[in-house]
Phi, psi and omega in degrees: 000133183265164174248144183254143177216159173288324180216132170240139184237133178257102183111133184242030175289190185298339171282308182299308187290323175296322178294324178296316180296313182295323176297318181296319181296333177273006178091006181275148171273121191234139171238144177229137186249133182215130180271340183242263184230142175306140182104345175067196181299313186307305187290316188270331188221012184224254192306315188282305183294329175295323180290328175296315176299314181290333175291322176297316184289332177292318178290323178291331174293316180296320181294328178287341180240031183300330183298331180296342182248016177077020180249168179231128174222117184247158181058032181296128180207180179215159178251105186300322179301317183288324179297316181289324181297317176301316180298315183293325178295322178298311175305314180294325179294319179286333174291317175300326178296315178298316176306315180298316182295325179295318177293320179302320187262011175057040178266131182280121180260126181242121180265136177141179180276117183252146173212150178289125178244006179188165184304325177226043177229132178239129171256122183254129178253123177235109184060232181267003181257148178234143182230130185249125181251111175264134181218159173291324181222154177228140172242127173269120180221055187274359175065212186208171179228165180297142173280134175282151171284128182309127179085359182228126178252128175299131181252357179080348182261295182253328179246122188243149161264183181298328182294321177294320183292342179275345181226054183293145177273345176216158178277125176298147173258319180226104192250129173259121176253119179261106181116133183238033169284195186298318181294311174302318179288326178296313180291324174301317183294317179299303185291328176293316176296333178272001169118359182278152174275114191246134174241128176246133177242126180236133178284333173285176187275003177202155177290159187041062189295340176278352184273168172308139180305322181288327174295312179304317181294318181293317179298318178304309184298315184289318184290326174298318177296330176289346176114003177277154169258125181244124181236114181256167181055045184218161179229155180250137181215176174050043176285112187234106177289142178239186180290320186240358180200184176221127181263149179208148179253122180256126175247123184266176190292336179278002177090357179285132177243142181220131178255134181222167177253139179228158177286326183206158178230133171247126176266116185226064185253018179122190187229159176236122180300140176279083179251347182285149172054035176239010174082019180304309183298325185291338176250007170093022175261122182248114175302151178287186183289358170254009174073020175260155178280126183280129183222165175269193185288355181244006179091000184284138171273190178281357179260123179302135178084354181247120182245162173213142187222164168079203186302331183294341180262351175124176183291161355287142183274083185224146184298316182293330178292312177306309180306312185292321178298323182295322177294319178298316182297317178292320179297324182292313182294335176281345180087026181271007177047061179288167173298152172291142178287127177229152184257009188287345185226042178262122177285147174239144186225142173232123190262040178278190170235103014277160175281158178228140176214145181205160173204145180078208190275141168289168176303314182294321179294321180297314179294324178293333179280358176097011181274140163277118189249154171240133184238133176239145184221143175216129184272152177303326181302341177266006186247127179303314181295322179295322177289321180291331178279352187072030182229069186264012179259129178132180179196163174243136185230137180231143183235120183244151171285120183296336183274318188256342187079006178297136176280103180281327180191163177215138190216129185228150169217132182146184183296134174055026181290338178293338175274338184273332190302330186299333176303312176292329175297317181294317182299316179293321178298324182271006181058039179290141180258173179301330180299311181296318183294315183293332181272356180281139177265125175257140182292151179232142355267128177219162172292333181296342178297333177296332177294320176299311183295325178297316178300313177302319182297333177292341179247017179069030183235013182304139187260329187248018178199000000 
């Protein structure tokens, strides 16, 4: 016998659980299916626990450099088990928070493996029992998993994915990170600050390859200064785990190959959407050639009543993108005529040391799109608050259309820029031009003043540099 709902959601990550809450607010009867833990990868194994780890490494770094602030700290050390335990407790606290939100919003939580057994029907298997959920609408929010390096399977001992890297049984001494996207750079930053000798290999010609070229160059210079080895335009092969180490061969663009031994390897070369074994083929949904589910601007698949959101639908693979997609999909199925979901104004953040944040077009992309641009830059060294914090490394960059004054993109590297970027996101959403930004009053002393100065700089009016 089946149970009936207005909406059934497969997956409880930041897309799925937010969609469930919004649907409940709109008066829908909602069920959500989860095979692991509420909150999905982001809350339990991604965004949140990694930030807890990075906060620990940041504090450890400051303690080791206490003298720069007129302080004295001797015998500074760490307990790896306690570091990991704190991270897991943070994730656990938020998992409990999502459980509470589901209860508060009267969302039925169904634990188990779910699969489509009809266009808007989910059958959930828990042990030997099956539960059938019939719904007017279904949202697929199954997320993604780490991509394996071809020919190498992560074993959790010497070769790690991000999940292994968050709960290490031992501290790496010599770490190889394969991939320099946000995930790779964040783990490289954490383990380097905790004392490991870190090498990062990137197949593209620069680290953080999706960021503005000047941001990538500054990050390369800064991480190298911190003691990391960064190798770009290179590939890794012949990864061979042993009892006490793992060997890997790095081949650079000139064809030279070198084999070295590492204590551990982290594979951070991207993700694979979770589209297998959820019944897509049985209802007539065919993932595209990158294994993503094709949807329209409201999250609808080619099957009436069946929606998909989040990582499973394609890039950018970000939690806040999934949450917004979930709200749009629910509003659409309710008939509220929401705005179409677009990716033009989604901020991206990397929580390394230094942090990186960006939104919109890079300078190169803006020029490639045919814009005549005006570019403004302002360095942290010109900002009083940054100097007072002891964080004078970094800069803010803004890219404008020279003819219309439209803010095409903004790019930052430095302390706390992940908290600053939203100012530019709001400005772009409101279609603010350079005139309004230049006339806006920013508080002093703050890091946000650099945002103002960068805009002024694009028009030759920077005041403090």
